[in-house]
C-alpha positions in Angstrom: 32.7 25.2 -12.9 36.0 23.8 -11.6 37.0 27.0 -9.9 33.5 27.4 -8.4 33.7 23.8 -7.1 37.2 24.4 -5.7 36.2 27.5 -3.8 33.0 25.8 -2.5 35.1 22.9 -1.2 37.5 25.2 0.5 34.7 27.1 2.2 33.1 23.8 3.4 36.4 22.5 4.7 37.4 25.6 6.8 36.9 25.5 10.6 35.7 29.1 10.5 32.8 28.1 8.3 31.7 25.6 10.9 32.0 28.0 13.8 30.6 31.0 11.9 27.5 33.1 12.8 25.6 31.3 10.0 26.3 27.8 11.5 23.1 27.5 13.6 20.9 28.7 10.7 22.6 26.2 8.4 22.0 23.4 10.9 18.3 24.4 11.1 18.1 24.2 7.3 19.7 20.7 7.3 17.3 19.6 10.1 14.3 20.9 8.1 15.4 18.9 5.1 15.9 15.8 7.2 12.6 16.1 9.0 10.8 16.8 5.7 12.3 13.7 4.1 11.4 11.6 7.1 7.8 12.8 6.9 7.8 12.0 3.1 9.2 8.5 3.6 6.6 7.7 6.3 3.7 9.1 4.2 4.8 7.2 1.1 5.8 4.0 2.8 2.7 3.6 4.9 0.3 5.1 2.3 1.4 2.7 -0.5 1.7 -0.1 2.2 -2.0 0.5 3.1 -3.1 0.3 -0.5 -1.1 -2.8 -1.3 -2.1 -4.6 1.9 -5.8 -4.0 1.4 -5.7 -4.9 -2.3 -3.9 -8.1 -1.4 -6.5 -9.0 1.3 -9.4 -8.5 -1.1 -7.7 -10.4 -3.9 -6.9 -13.3 -1.5 -10.6 -13.7 -0.7 -12.2 -13.2 -4.1 -9.5 -12.6 -6.7 -9.4 -9.6 -8.9 -12.3 -10.5 -11.2 -15.4 -12.6 -10.5 -17.6 -14.3 -13.1 -21.0 -15.4 -11.9 -24.6 -15.2 -13.0 -26.7 -12.1 -12.3 -27.9 -12.6 -8.7 -30.7 -10.7 -7.0 -30.1 -11.5 -3.3 -28.6 -9.7 -0.4 -26.5 -12.6 1.0 -23.9 -12.9 -1.9 -24.9 -16.6 -2.2 -24.5 -18.0 -5.7 -27.9 -19.6 -6.6 -27.4 -20.2 -10.3 -24.4 -22.1 -11.6 -21.6 -21.2 -13.9 -20.2 -23.7 -16.4 -16.6 -24.8 -15.6 -15.9 -25.0 -19.3 -15.4 -21.3 -19.3 -12.0 -21.8 -17.7 -10.5 -23.2 -21.0 -11.0 -19.9 -22.8 -9.9 -17.7 -19.8 -6.7 -19.7 -19.1 -5.3 -18.6 -22.5 -5.2 -14.9 -21.4 -1.5 -14.1 -20.6 -2.4 -11.7 -17.7 -4.3 -14.4 -15.8 -2.3 -16.0 -13.0 -4.9 -18.6 -11.9 -8.6 -19.2 -11.7 -10.5 -20.6 -8.6 -13.7 -22.5 -8.9 -16.0 -21.6 -5.9 -19.6 -21.6 -4.7 -21.3 -19.7 -2.0 -24.3 -20.7 0.2 -25.9 -18.9 3.2 -26.1 -21.0 6.3 -26.7 -20.7 10.1 -24.2 -22.4 12.5 -25.9 -23.6 15.7 -24.6 -25.0 18.9 -26.6 -25.7 22.1 -26.1 -22.2 23.3 -25.2 -20.0 20.4 -25.8 -19.4 16.7 -24.3 -17.3 13.9 -25.3 -16.6 10.3 -22.5 -17.0 7.8 -21.7 -17.5 4.2 -19.9 -20.8 3.4 -17.5 -20.5 0.5 -16.9 -23.8 -1.2 -13.5 -24.5 -2.7 -12.0 -27.4 -4.4 -8.6 -29.2 -4.0 -6.9 -26.9 -6.6 -7.9 -23.7 -4.7 -5.0 -21.3 -4.4 -5.0 -20.2 -0.8 -2.7 -17.2 -1.5 -2.2 -15.3 1.7 -4.2 -17.5 4.0 -1.1 -19.0 5.6 -0.5 -15.5 6.9 -4.0 -15.2 8.3 -4.2 -18.7 9.9 -4.0 -18.2 13.7 -5.0 -21.8 14.9 -5.1 -25.2 13.3 -4.7 -26.0 9.6 -6.4 -25.2 6.3 -9.2 -27.7 5.3 -8.0 -30.9 3.7 -9.9 -31.3 0.5 -9.2 -34.5 -1.4 -11.0 -37.2 -3.4 -13.7 -37.7 -0.7 -16.1 -34.9 0.4 -14.4 -33.1 3.3 -16.4 -32.0 6.4 -13.6 -29.7 7.5 -14.2 -26.0 7.6 -12.0 -22.9 8.1 -13.8 -20.5 10.5 -12.9 -16.9 11.2 -12.0 -15.9 14.8 -15.0 -13.6 15.0 -17.4 -16.4 14.2 -15.6 -18.9 16.4 -15.8 -16.5 19.4 -19.5 -16.0 18.8 -20.1 -19.8 18.8 -17.6 -20.4 21.6 -15.9 -23.1 19.5 -12.3 -24.0 18.8 -10.2 -26.2 16.5 -11.4 -29.8 16.5 -15.0 -28.9 17.6 -18.0 -30.0 15.6 -20.8 -27.7 14.6 -24.1 -28.1 12.8 -25.0 -25.9 9.8 -28.5 -25.3 8.6 -29.1 -24.2 5.0 -32.5 -22.5 4.6 -34.4 -22.0 1.4 -37.9 -20.8 0.6 -40.6 -23.5 0.5 -38.0 -26.2 1.5 -37.1 -27.9 4.7 -33.7 -26.9 6.1 -30.8 -28.9 5.0 -28.5 -29.9 7.9 -24.8 -30.6 7.7 -22.2 -31.3 10.4 -18.7 -29.9 10.1 -15.4 -30.1 12.0 -13.4 -26.9 12.5 -9.9 -27.6 11.1 -8.6 -24.1 11.6 -9.3 -20.5 12.5 -8.2 -17.5 10.5 -8.1 -13.8 11.2 -7.5 -11.5 8.3 -8.2 -8.2 10.1 -10.7 -7.5 7.4 -14.1 -7.3 9.2 -16.1 -7.3 5.9 -14.9 -10.9 5.4 -14.1 -12.1 8.9 -17.7 -11.6 10.1 -19.3 -13.6 7.3 -17.1 -16.0 5.3 -16.3 -19.6 6.2 -14.4 -22.0 3.9 -15.5 -25.5 3.2 -15.6 -28.2 0.4 -17.2 -27.0 -2.8 -19.0 -30.4 -3.3 -21.3 -29.6 -0.3 -22.5 -26.4 -2.2 -23.0 -28.4 -5.4 -25.1 -31.1 -3.6 -27.2 -28.5 -1.8 -27.9 -26.6 -5.0 -28.2 -29.9 -7.0 -25.5 -28.9 -9.4 -23.4 -31.3 -11.5 -19.6 -31.5 -11.0 -19.2 -29.3 -14.0 -21.2 -26.5 -12.4 -19.9 -24.0 -9.8 -21.2 -20.8 -8.3 -18.5 -18.5 -9.6 -15.0 -18.2 -11.2 -12.6 -16.0 -9.3 -9.7 -14.8 -11.5 -6.4 -13.5 -10.1 -4.2 -11.5 -12.4 -0.4 -11.0 -12.4 -0.9 -7.3 -12.3 -3.5 -5.5 -10.2 -3.4 -2.4 -12.5 -4.7 -4.6 -15.4 -7.8 -5.5 -13.5 -10.3 -3.0 -15.0 -9.1 -3.5 -18.6 -9.1 -7.3 -18.3 -12.6 -7.3 -16.7 -14.0 -5.3 -19.6 -12.3 -7.5 -22.1 -13.6 -10.7 -20.4 -17.1 -9.2 -20.1 -17.2 -8.6 -23.9 -16.4 -12.3 -24.5 -18.9 -13.7 -22.0 -22.4 -15.1 -22.9 -25.3 -13.0 -21.9 -26.3 -14.9 -18.7 -23.0 -14.1 -17.0 -21.9 -11.1 -15.1 -18.3 -10.0 -14.8 -17.2 -7.7 -11.9 -13.8 -6.6 -10.6 -12.9 -5.8 -7.0 -13.4 -2.0 -7.4 -17.0 -2.6 -8.5 -17.7 -4.9 -5.7 -16.1 -2.8 -3.0 -16.2 0.8 -4.2 -16.2 2.4 -0.8 -13.0 0.7 0.2 -11.2 1.6 -3.0 -12.4 5.2 -2.9 -11.0 5.4 0.7 -7.6 4.0 -0.2 -7.5 6.3 -3.3 -7.4 9.3 -0.9 -4.0 8.2 0.2 -2.6 9.4 -3.1 -3.9 12.9 -2.5 -2.6 12.9 1.1 0.9 11.7 0.0 1.1 14.3 -2.8 0.1 17.1 -0.4 2.6 16.0 2.3 5.4 15.8 -0.2 4.7 19.2 -1.6 4.5 20.9 1.8 7.7 19.3 3.1 9.6 20.2 0.0 8.4 23.8 0.2 9.3 24.1 3.9 12.7 22.6 3.4 13.3 24.8 0.4 12.4 28.0 2.4 14.7 27.0 5.2 17.6 26.5 2.7 16.9 29.9 1.1 17.3 31.4 4.5 20.6 29.6 5.1 21.9 30.6 1.6 21.0 34.2 2.1 22.9 34.2 5.5 25.9 32.5 3.8 25.9 35.2 1.1 25.6 38.1 3.5 28.4 36.6 5.7 30.8 36.4 2.7 30.1 39.7 0.9 33.8 40.6 1.2 34.8 37.4 -0.6 32.2 38.0 -3.3 33.6 41.6 -3.8 37.1 40.2 -4.0 36.2 37.6 -6.6 34.5 40.3 -8.7 37.6 42.5 -8.6 39.7 39.5 -9.7 37.4 39.1 -12.7 35.3 36.2 -11.7 32.0 36.1 -13.5 28.8 36.6 -11.5 27.4 33.2 -12.5 30.5 31.4 -11.4 30.3 33.1 -8.0 26.7 32.1 -7.8 27.8 28.5 -8.4 30.1 28.6 -5.4 27.1 29.2 -3.1 24.9 26.7 -5.0 27.5 24.0 -4.6 27.7 24.9 -1.0 23.9 24.7 -0.7 23.9 21.3 -2.6 26.3 19.9 0.0 24.0 21.0 2.8 21.0 19.5 1.1 22.9 16.3 0.6 23.6 16.1 4.3 19.9 16.7 5.1 18.9 14.0 2.6 21.4 11.5 4.1 20.0 11.9 7.6 16.5 12.0 6.4 16.9 8.7 4.5 18.7 7.1 7.5 16.0 8.1 10.0 13.0 7.7 7.7 13.8 4.4 6.2 15.1 3.2 9.6 11.7 3.9 11.2 9.9 2.2 8.4 12.1 -0.9 8.7 11.5 -1.0 12.5 7.7 -0.8 11.9 7.9 -3.5 9.2 9.9 -5.9 11.4 8.2 -5.6 14.8 4.8 -3.8 14.0 5.4 -1.1 16.6 2.3 0.9 15.7 -1.0 -1.1 15.9 -4.4 -0.1 14.5 -8.1 -1.0 15.0 -9.0 -3.4 12.1 -12.6 -2.4 12.3 -11.6 1.1 11.1 -8.4 0.5 9.1 -8.8 -3.1 7.9 -5.3 -3.9 9.2 -4.0 -4.7 12.7 -0.6 -2.9 12.3 0.5 -0.1 10.1 1.7 -1.8 6.9 4.9 -0.7 5.2 6.1 -0.9 1.6 9.6 0.0 0.4 9.1 1.3 -3.2 12.7 1.8 -4.5 11.6 3.9 -7.6 9.5 6.2 -5.3 12.3 6.5 -2.8 14.7 7.6 -5.5 12.2 9.9 -7.0 11.6 11.6 -3.7 15.3 12.1 -3.1 16.1 13.4 -6.5 12.9 15.5 -6.6 13.7 17.1 -3.2 17.3 17.8 -4.2 16.4 19.3 -7.6 13.4 21.4 -6.4 15.3 22.8 -3.3 18.3 23.6 -5.5 16.1 25.3 -8.1 14.5 27.4 -5.4 18.0 28.6 -4.4 18.8 29.9 -7.9 16.7 33.0 -7.6 18.0 34.2 -4.2 21.5 33.5 -5.4 21.1 36.5 -7.7 21.5 38.8 -4.7 25.2 38.4 -5.4 24.7 40.9 -8.3 23.7 43.5 -5.7 27.0 43.2 -3.9 29.3 46.2 -4.9 33.0 45.4 -4.8 34.1 48.9 -3.8 31.8 49.0 -0.7 32.8 45.5 0.4 36.5 45.9 0.0 36.5 49.1 2.0 35.8 47.0 5.1 38.9 44.8 4.5 
């Protein structure tokens, strides 16, 4: 191996090598590896970024697991209460990060000129706002203390429909069958925009005690318990485990059950990423095979001379495989530099924007997954080098007598 590496280093270091007939083809092979790695980094970074961002948005609104009673209405309002005492048994689960007590009620906001139907989500003073500091575009989050708060957090979509802003007051009417409407007046403390239309068009945040009074619940009763876990991947297992422990009136649902169409959509990113990675590796490997064959044909005289001097065929093959590994390494270097650089640029300034009604995000999200980055680099290097082993056997077809006659 030492002699093979020594010869390969001498070949790489010679000026004639850089100015040879094979130089343009070698450069094309390096560029193919670089472009392929750039495409893989972009596919993986944005694909995983999309998945993570959308998962985070859903969990910031409703947690990973929701415990409520079985409801038979199309508004998502919580009409029957859940006992707060359930929290004691759930808090002992190690995978649980925190539990939010919430309640939902359908309402209609009305001004002199406009109206909008919405769903008020009641929260208490211990509510974990998670990512809402990121979504807040105007004003502040509602202040919920010892006294019942009349502050609400409105989405930008609903505020535009009502033509209201921070500090404005709005009347809300809660309608029920066979009952007179219940009217409440609220003050808009802040406006949020998550870029997630499914929530932005219908969810408003307010004080949980309003929901409890409207439904005539006690302070120990809430509409639902929303559980957030430390690890998203534990969601389905923990949901089933919690469901098995719950009394019969209660229903347990995780996010994938509540929004199957969204999770089915983002699951397609895994297939797309795998397809792009395979295609780019194959394309890069084929280009490197071409470059290796040209290198071998260009140095047939050297191969014949090494054979006459008694060098084993496999050691001669290693000379060219070391040479090819060096070229692949250059391609990987520039591919990492350009690919990760473009991702960092997108992450810092949000250069590419998207329509949130179609993609649920306003800019292309980016995630830097170090294990995946290392896996792509190592995988590309190993697969491309493995693909070069077979064409390197063309060295066995080189006849020393014929090649040395040309010297």
